[in-house]
Structures are given as C-alpha cells and as structure tokens.
C-alpha positions, 0 to 999 in steps of 0.5 A: 499500499502506498503512503500519502506525504505531504509535499507542501503545505502552504497558506494565505494569511488569515483576514478579519472578516468584514473590516480586514484586508480580505474583506473584497477578495472572494472565496473563488480569488482566494482558491485561486491563489493558494491552488496556483501556489500549490500546483507551483511547488518545486518538482511538482508537474501540474499535469500530474495532478489527479484532483483538487479537494477544497473544503467549503462551507455556506458559500451558496453552493458549486464547486470552488475546487473545479473553478479554481482549477480551471482559472490556475489552467489544470483544465483536465483535473476535476474538482471536489466540494468538501464540507464537514462544517469546520472540519472540512479543510481537515476532512479534504486532506484525508480524503485525498490521502485515502484515496492515494493510499488506495491506489486510485490517486496519486497526487492531489491538491487539498485544502480549504477555503473561507470568505466569511466576508463575501459569503452570499447571503442565502433566501430560503423558505421556512413555515410558509415565510421568506427568511433572507439572510437564512444559514443552513442549520448544522442540526435540528434546534434544540433549546439546549444546542440552538443550530444558529448560536455556538456560543450556547452549543459549543462554548457554553456547554463545553465549559459546563460539562468539564467544568471550566471557569471563565478564568481559565478561558480567558487565559488560555485566550491571552496565552493564544494572542502571546503565543501568534504574535510570538510566531508572527514575530520570529517569522515561524510562519514564514515558510508557510505564508503566501502573500496575496494581492488585494484591493487593499494592498498586498496582505503578507501577515495575519492580522487578527492577533492581537498585541495589546489585548490582556487579561484584565481587557479580556475579563472586562468583556460582557458575556455574549448571554448575560441572562444566562446565569454565569455564562462565561462565553465573551468575544474574547475567548471565543474564535474570530469570523475569518477569511483565509485558504490553505492548501496542501499536496498530498502524494504518493510516497511511490512519486518519490517526491521530496516530503514534509510529512506522512498522513499516519492516520485520521478519524472522525466522530459524531456526538450529541450536538450538546456535546460538540465542543467535547469532540476532539476528547473522543476522536483524538485517542480514536485517530491515535490508535489507528496508528498504533500510538497514544496521546504520550507519543505526540509531540505538538497537538493543533486543537482548534479554538472555536472557543477556547473551552475546546483546548482547554477541556480537551487538555483537562480531560486527556492530561495533555501538556499544555505546552504542546498544544497550539504552540503558535496560537489558534482560533482566539488569535489567528482566527477561524476561518471556517471551512480553511481552518483545518487545512490551515491547522495541518499546514501550520503543524507540519512547519513547526514540527519541521522547525523543531527537527521531526516528531508526531502531530495532531490536528484537531476540531470539533465541527458543527452539528455535533462532530469532531475529526482528528489527522495525525501526521509525522514529520521524519527527523532529517 
C-alpha cells in the first residue's frame, strides 16, 4: 500500500472578516491563489495532478475547487467540494490521503477556503415565510443546543460539562494571542505563508492576533448571554470570523517527491450536538489508536479554538501537556476561517514540526452539528 505524504503545505494570511484586508477578496480568488501556489511546488508536474479537493462552507453551492482548477489552468483536473462544517479543510486532506493509500490517485491538491466577508446571503422558505439572510442549520434546533448559536451549543456547554471557569478560558485566550504574536515576530510562519494581492494592498501577515490584549481587557468583556446565570463565553475567549485559504499537496510516496510529512492516520466522530465541543476528546484517541500511538507519543497538538473551552477541555480531560498544544496560537488569535481552518492547522503543524526537527503531530477540531475530526502526521527527522 502506498503511503500518503505531504509534499507542500501553504496558506494565505488569515484576515479579519468584514473589516480586514481580505474583505473584498472572494473565496474564488482565495482558492485560485492558494491552488496556484500549491501547483507551483518545486518538482511537481501540474499535468500529474489527479484532483483538487477543497473544503468550503456556507458559500452557496457550486464547486470552488473545480473553479480554481480551471483558473489555474488545470483544465483536465476535476474538483470536489468537501463540507464537514468546521472540519471541511481537514476532511479534504483526509479524503486525498485515503484515495492515495487506496491506489486510486497519486497526486492531489487538498485544503480549504473561506470568505466570511463575501459569502452570499441566502434566502429560504421556512414555514411558508421567506427568511433572508438565511443560514443552513448544522443540526435540528433545540433549546440546549441552538443550531445558530455556537456560543451556547459549543462554548458554554463545553465549559459546563468540563467544569471550566471564565478565568480558565480567558487565560487560554491570552496565551493564544501571545503565542501567535511571538510566532509572527520570530518568523515561524514565513515558510507557510503565501502573500496575496488585494484591493487594499499586499496582504502578507495574519492580522487577527492582538498585541495589546491582556487578562484585564479580556475580563472586562461582557458575556454573550448575560441573561444566562454564570455564562462565561465572550468575544474574547471565542474564535473569530475570518477569511483565508490553505492547501497541501498530498502525494503517493511512490512518486519519490521530497516530503515534509507522512499522513499516519485520521478519524472522525459524531456526538450529541450539545457535546460538539467535547468531540476532540473522543476523536484524538481514536485517530491515534489507528496509528498504533497514544497521546504520550505526540510532540505537538493543534486543537482548534472555535472557543477557548474546546482545547482547555481536551487538555484537562485527556491529560495533555498544555505546552504542546497550540504553540503558535489558534482560533482565538489567528482566527477561524471555518472551511479553511482544518487545513490551516495542518499547514502550521507540519512546518512547526519541521522547525523542531521532526515528530508526531495531531490536528483536531470540533465541527458543527456534533462532529469532530483529527489527523495524525509524522515529520521524519532529517
């Protein structure tokens, strides 16, 4: 059986939705840019690309991956739209790896794209009335897990079930910003970033992390639901609304291309929607077991900060070393460009492991509707 290896791992800088530098850059523009960069990987023959798979979400249908393949000039390459809500970009890479390990494909560009700024407003008929703007629900609506309010369904429910305080989550959010700013200042992202020209100038640095945030500032923010007694979720300990794209070249090791990492395993799980934020606790051991590994074998974890409650709960319930989790920031700081986040996490994880000389990494996240997904990669020591 061929191994699936990651030949390149690239991403755009992450923009802040609506008011950021990517506010007038569409998902199609982002997809073209990152797929073109992936196709230009040293040693890669564009004519050998079998498929382009991009996670996309809430973008009105269509297949952004095929659109990008055409604009890049990969006319003979089909495209696949992948949607596992927040884990769409991660699932795209998993699908590519699975096809390669099955011997069906040998070279796939996979990742995700998200433009919260330009996503079309949808119109839909509900109970005989036209609703506009309308957003597709992640799951059947319930009072304890509202399908359009993740601050309750994911953030608050996770905090309550894991016994987390607001101080726990605010401290993690501050750490996230500090880690992201340090990574920017130290140039840790330089190898993974592909700057992009926008109507507002060249965009080359993640703009969502805040240098001046502090525990005092985070503590001063009002809870998102003050009417709920003890509600501890704020804009400060939640992930952002963001724009961005990421793509990885996934190849068969039989092609002999220089590889950054090997995809060892992956897994996805479902749970009651009210326990969406706890799905990383379930899926991380499952994915590791498929590779014959345990949490003690892992050098670095990326656990998406859809809300700070999610990684804090995983660290607590799985007994993880927090110093190995989100060492370069995550959703609270870098932001959460939903359909691109999973791929962005893998990109950052692989490059950080390369910087450290190798090791095992896990990218894990919850996803709307009570889902979770994780991918295990290994960067071999040089």
